[in-house]
N, C-alpha and C positions, 0 to 999 in steps of 0.2 A: 412548486415554491419558486418565488422570483429568484433570479440569479444572484442579485445582490444580498437577499436574505441567506442563500445557500452559503456564500463566501463569508458572510458575517457570523453565521451561526455554526460553522464547522469548527469543531474543537477536538482535541485529543482526549479520548476517554480510556482510562486505565482500570476500569473495574466493570466487567461485563456479567450479565445474567447467564445462567446455564440454559441458553436457548440459541439454536441455530438460526441463521438468517434463512427466511423463506425462499424456496426455489425461484419464485417469479422475481423477487427483489434481487437475488443473487445474480440471476441471468442479466438483469438490466445493468447492475454494477459492472459485471464482466464485459458486457457489450460496450459500456463507456470506456473501459480500457482498450477494447479493440478498435475503437473509433478514434483514439489519440493519434496525434501526429507522430511521425518518427522521420528522422533524416532520410531523405530520398524515399520515404514510405517503405523502407526494408522491413519494418516490423520484426525486430530481432528478439522477440519476447516468447516466453512460455510462462503461463500462470498455473500454478497447481493449487487446486482447492482442497483445503485440508479440513475434513469434517469427521472422519472416522476416528474412534477412540485411540486406536493403535497409533495413528499418525499424529493426532493431537498430543498424545504423550512424547512422541519423538520430537516434535517442534518445541514443546516445553523443555525437553532435555537440551536443546540447542539454543533456546533463548529464554531469559527470565521475564520476558516482556510480552507474553500473550494474554495476561490479565484474565484468565478463565474464558476467553473467547472460544465459542464452539465452532466458529468458522473462521479460519486463518488462510489468507491468500499468500502464497509464497511466490514472489515475483522474481523471475529469472531472465537473463538476457544473454545473447551470444555476441561477443566481441567480433568474431569472425563474420557473422551475418550482418553486423551493423555497418554504418557508413564509417570507413577508416580512411585517414589521410595522414601519412607519416605516423608519428607517434600518437595521433589523436584519434579516438574512437568515440562515437556517440551512444554506445550501448547503455551506459549508466543513465544518461539524459533520456534516452527513449524510454527506458523502464520507469524512470521517475515522472515523466509526463503521464504515462499510462496509469501509474499509481495515483497521481493527483486527480486525473479524471474519475478514477474509481471512488476516491475518497469524496469527491464533490457529488457524484451520483448517489453514494451512500447517504451522505447528509440530506439530499434532495428527497430521498425515499423514507427518512427517519431512522436511518441505520447509523449507528455510531462506529467510529474507527480510530485507530491509531497507527501512525507510521512508525515502524520498528527497523532500526538498522543495527541493533545490538543483537548479534547472533554468532554462534560458532559455525563458519562456513564449512569446515571439514566435517563437523557432526552432520550438517544438512546433507552434504555430498555423499556421506556414508548411508545415511538413513532414508533418502528419497530417491525415486527414480527420476533423476535428471537426465535430460537428453545430452548426448555427447556435445561438448562445446558450450554448454549453458552454465551460467554461474549465478548463484543467489544474489539478488541486489538488495531486497528488503522484504520484509513481512508486513501484512496488512490485516491485523485481527479486526474482525467485524462483529457486530452484535448489538445488543440493547444494554445501555448503561444501568447499572444497579441504582437503588434509590440514593445510596450514600456515595455515589461516585462524585469526585470532586474535580473541577476544572482548575488546572494549574494557574495560579495567580500571574504567572509569566505570559499566559495567553493573552491577557488583556493589555500587556505593555507593547505599545507600538511606537516607533520613531515618528517624529513628524514628517510629513512628506517632503519638506524642505531638506530634511537630514538625508534623504535617499535619492533625491531627484535633482539633477542639474540640467539647466537649459542652456543650449549654446546656439 
C-alpha cells in the first residue's frame, strides 16, 4: 500500500473477529516496531505477544478495551534503559513511536488495530511476566474487524492545517 493510503486508511477498530493474526503478518508488525527510532537508539522496549486464551483472559481482566482481539500486544518500556536527562525520560515516547510503527504496518498488511491506554497497570504487573524495571505503556489489540465494526465519527474530524501549523 502506498504510504499516503496507509496513513489515511488507518483507524481504530473496536470490534474484532475471533481470529488471530497470521504469524507472517505478526512478525512483520513486530519488526516494524523493532525498526522504530528511539532516543540514542537505546531501544528500551519489550513487547509481549498475547495469544493464549489464559493470557487473553488476564488482559481482558486488566482492560475493558481489547474488543475480542485474539492477538494483543503489550508494549512495555524501561525508564532506566531509556535516555534520561534530569527529570526527563524518553521511555514513553520511545514506546509510542514503536507502537505507531506497528499500527501503520498492521494497516499496510490489512490488519486492524486500536491503541489502548486504558488498563490496570497493577493487574498487568501481577498477571504478566514483565522483566524487572519494565512498565506497561499501552496495549495494541490486533485482528480483523467484524462486519458491524463502526469507525468513530471523531476519526474523520481533523483540524485545518492552519490551526496546527505556524510558520516563522
